[in-house]
C-alpha positions as CSV (number, residue, x, y, z in Angstrom):
1,X,-3.9,-10.7,-83.0
2,X,-1.9,-9.6,-86.0
3,X,1.5,-9.6,-86.4
4,X,1.9,-5.6,-86.2
5,X,-0.3,-5.6,-83.1
6,X,1.8,-8.2,-81.6
7,X,5.1,-6.3,-81.7
8,X,4.2,-2.9,-81.2
9,X,1.0,-2.6,-79.7
10,X,-0.1,-2.1,-75.7
11,X,-2.8,-3.8,-75.9
12,X,-4.1,-7.1,-75.1
13,X,-3.4,-10.0,-74.0
14,X,-0.6,-13.1,-75.1
15,X,0.2,-16.3,-73.4
16,X,3.1,-17.1,-72.1
17,X,4.6,-19.8,-75.5
18,X,3.2,-16.7,-77.4
19,X,5.3,-13.7,-75.1
20,X,8.8,-16.1,-75.5
21,X,8.5,-17.1,-79.6
22,X,8.2,-13.8,-80.3
23,X,11.0,-12.7,-77.6
24,X,13.1,-15.8,-78.6
25,X,12.7,-14.6,-82.4
26,X,12.9,-10.7,-82.6
27,X,16.3,-10.8,-81.1
28,X,16.9,-13.5,-84.0
29,X,15.6,-11.6,-86.4
30,X,17.4,-8.0,-85.5
31,X,20.8,-9.8,-84.5
32,X,20.6,-11.2,-88.1
33,X,19.7,-7.7,-89.0
34,X,22.7,-6.3,-87.7
35,X,25.6,-8.5,-88.5
36,X,23.4,-8.5,-92.8
37,X,24.2,-4.5,-91.9
38,X,28.1,-5.1,-90.6
39,X,28.5,-7.7,-93.8
40,X,27.2,-5.3,-96.3
41,X,28.7,-1.7,-95.2
42,X,32.3,-3.3,-93.0
43,X,33.4,-3.0,-96.6
44,X,33.2,0.5,-96.9
45,X,32.9,2.1,-93.2
46,X,34.9,1.2,-90.5
47,X,33.5,4.4,-88.6
48,X,32.6,3.3,-84.9
49,X,29.9,6.2,-84.5
50,X,28.3,4.3,-87.8
51,X,28.2,0.6,-85.9
52,X,27.4,2.9,-82.9
53,X,24.5,4.8,-84.0
54,X,23.2,1.2,-86.2
55,X,23.7,-0.5,-82.7
56,X,21.5,1.7,-80.7
57,X,18.6,2.3,-82.8
58,X,18.3,-1.5,-83.0
59,X,18.3,-1.5,-79.5
60,X,16.1,1.1,-79.1
61,X,13.6,-0.9,-81.6
62,X,13.8,-3.9,-79.7
63,X,13.3,-2.5,-76.4
64,X,10.2,-0.9,-77.9
65,X,9.3,-4.7,-79.0
66,X,10.2,-6.6,-76.1
67,X,7.9,-3.5,-73.4
68,X,5.0,-4.3,-75.8
69,X,5.7,-8.0,-75.8
70,X,6.0,-7.3,-71.3
71,X,3.0,-5.0,-71.3
72,X,0.8,-7.8,-72.6
73,X,2.2,-10.7,-70.2
74,X,0.9,-8.0,-67.3
75,X,-1.9,-7.9,-69.1
76,X,-2.8,-11.7,-69.2
77,X,-1.7,-11.6,-65.5
78,X,-4.3,-8.6,-65.5
79,X,-1.7,-6.4,-64.1
80,X,-1.1,-2.9,-65.3
81,X,1.2,-2.8,-68.3
82,X,3.4,0.3,-66.1
83,X,4.5,-2.3,-63.9
84,X,7.1,-3.1,-67.0
85,X,8.8,-0.1,-65.8
86,X,9.4,-1.8,-62.4
87,X,10.2,-4.8,-63.1
88,X,12.5,-4.7,-66.3
89,X,13.0,-1.1,-67.7
90,X,14.2,0.7,-64.8
91,X,16.1,-2.4,-62.5
92,X,18.3,-2.7,-66.7
93,X,18.7,0.9,-66.3
94,X,20.4,0.6,-62.8
95,X,21.9,-2.9,-63.1
96,X,25.5,-2.1,-65.5
97,X,26.2,1.4,-63.8
98,X,25.4,-0.1,-60.0
99,X,28.5,-3.1,-61.6
100,X,30.4,-0.6,-63.2
101,X,30.7,1.5,-59.5
102,X,30.7,-2.1,-57.2
103,X,34.0,-2.7,-59.4
104,X,35.6,0.2,-58.7
105,X,35.3,0.0,-55.1
106,X,35.3,3.1,-52.5
107,X,32.3,4.3,-50.3
108,X,30.2,3.7,-53.1
109,X,31.1,0.1,-53.5
110,X,28.9,-1.7,-50.8
111,X,25.6,0.4,-52.2
112,X,26.5,0.3,-55.1
113,X,26.7,-4.2,-54.7
114,X,23.5,-3.8,-52.9
115,X,21.5,-1.8,-55.5
116,X,22.8,-4.4,-58.1
117,X,21.9,-7.6,-56.6
118,X,19.1,-5.4,-56.5
119,X,18.4,-4.9,-59.2
120,X,19.2,-8.8,-60.0
121,X,16.5,-9.8,-58.1
122,X,13.4,-7.9,-59.8
123,X,14.8,-8.8,-63.1
124,X,14.7,-12.5,-62.0
125,X,11.4,-11.9,-60.9
126,X,9.9,-10.1,-63.9
127,X,11.1,-13.1,-65.7
128,X,8.9,-15.5,-63.4
129,X,6.2,-13.0,-63.7
130,X,6.1,-12.7,-67.9
131,X,7.3,-16.9,-68.5
132,X,6.3,-19.1,-65.3
133,X,3.3,-18.0,-63.9
134,X,0.1,-18.5,-65.9
135,X,-2.3,-15.8,-66.9
136,X,-5.7,-14.6,-65.5
137,X,-7.9,-17.5,-66.5
138,X,-10.8,-16.1,-68.6
139,X,-11.7,-12.5,-69.5
140,X,-9.8,-9.9,-67.8
141,X,-9.9,-6.3,-67.5
142,X,-7.7,-6.4,-70.5
143,X,-9.6,-8.7,-72.5
144,X,-10.5,-12.3,-73.6
145,X,-8.3,-15.1,-72.4
146,X,-5.6,-15.7,-74.8
147,X,-6.1,-19.6,-74.3
148,X,-9.7,-19.9,-74.4
149,X,-10.8,-21.8,-77.3
150,X,-12.3,-19.3,-80.0
151,X,-15.8,-20.0,-81.4
152,X,-14.3,-19.9,-84.9
153,X,-14.2,-23.9,-84.5
154,X,-16.4,-25.4,-86.8
155,X,-18.5,-27.9,-85.0
156,X,-20.4,-30.7,-86.7
157,X,-23.7,-31.3,-86.6
158,X,-23.5,-34.6,-86.4
159,X,-21.5,-36.3,-83.9
160,X,-18.0,-37.3,-84.3
161,X,-17.6,-35.4,-87.1
162,X,-15.5,-32.4,-85.9
């Protein structure tokens, strides 16, 4: 799998280790990029709208890559990639507004607290699903097992020389 396919494709399967390493590297690289841009442009502009735009573009780019990686992990677990919406996208979009409403108090505070709690539980489950549970052994409907030995490994004709 090429780097382009790994980061931008929603096809195929990836193992847990590749998923985790990819998520960490993407986060570090995008944070470094944003810091570098801030260092380059901070002398020229203090415009909050400029930095908000840069941060939003960076966040959307990261979210797309995270979704592509998450879908491939779900495929490895023999689940439809659409589950990424239910276990990560929707809970993430709901969580922060629910926390804000809960902190304001009033009649909706209890409902918002319950919604925030459910979102947190679902996000924790997604972490277990994507990081801690092994993928399907062998080939599944989304492709070959990423942990299966490749046939490109040379096999020696003489015993003990592999």
